[in-house]
N, C-alpha and C positions, 0 to 999 in steps of 0.2 A: 120547606124550602120552596122559593121562588123559582119559576122556570128558567131564569139567567142565571140563579145560582146553580141549577142542576147542569146546566149545559156548562158552565164554567167548571163544576166538580168532574164532569165526563171528560173535558179537554185536558185538564190536568192531569187525570189518572192515566188516560191514554197517552199523553206526552212521556209521563213517568214511566210507565210499564214498556212502552215500545221504544223509549229514548228518541223522541223525535223531538224538533223544536216545536213547542205549543203553537206557534205563527202558523204551521204548516196544515193544521188542523181547521180548516176553514169549511163553513157549512156545505158548500157545493163542490167540495175537494172529492175524489175519490177515494174511499176508506182503505180499501186493499191495496191500491198502489201508494198513496200516502205512506203508511204503516209497514209497508214491503211485507204484507202478511202471507202466510202459507198456512196449511191445512192446521199444523200444530198452534200457531198464532191464533186460531179462532177460538182453540179451548183457553188460550191464554186469556184471551178478551172476555170469554164466557165466566172465568173465575175472577176476573177482575170486576165484572157487572154484577155478579152475584154478593161479593164481599162487601162491595161498597155502597150498592144501593139496595139490598136485602130482599130480592126475589129469584127464583131458578129462571133459568133462559133456555131454550130449546132451539134447535136447528129451525124449526118452523118461525120463532120469533126473527130470525134473520131474513126469510124470503122478503127478496125487494129491498133490503138495505145494500144503497149501493154508496152512499154519500154520508158524509158526518150528519147532515141534516136530516137523512132516513134514518141514522142510528139514535139521534136525539129522539126524533118521533116516537121510535119504539121504547125508548126506555122512560119517556115522559107517561106514554099511553099506559105500560105496564105499571108504574109508579102509581098511576090513578085507580086501576084495577084493584091494586094491592091495599090501598088505603080505608 
């Protein structure tokens, strides 16, 4: 998959999983506020990422992830390591 395809898949997965309009998921938008996440929602996000992208995610992976752009970078980086 190309980078843009992966980003689109992330956006679609989050929009569906968190029931938000996909247009709200913009690169520089704050992830937690946009998705209205609480601590249990992080567990849901981990499950969504692991199921859709095929690698395990830890709390350490989310260090420094504030925006959707940060999340895209983390997932792309992990996918490159797993390949």
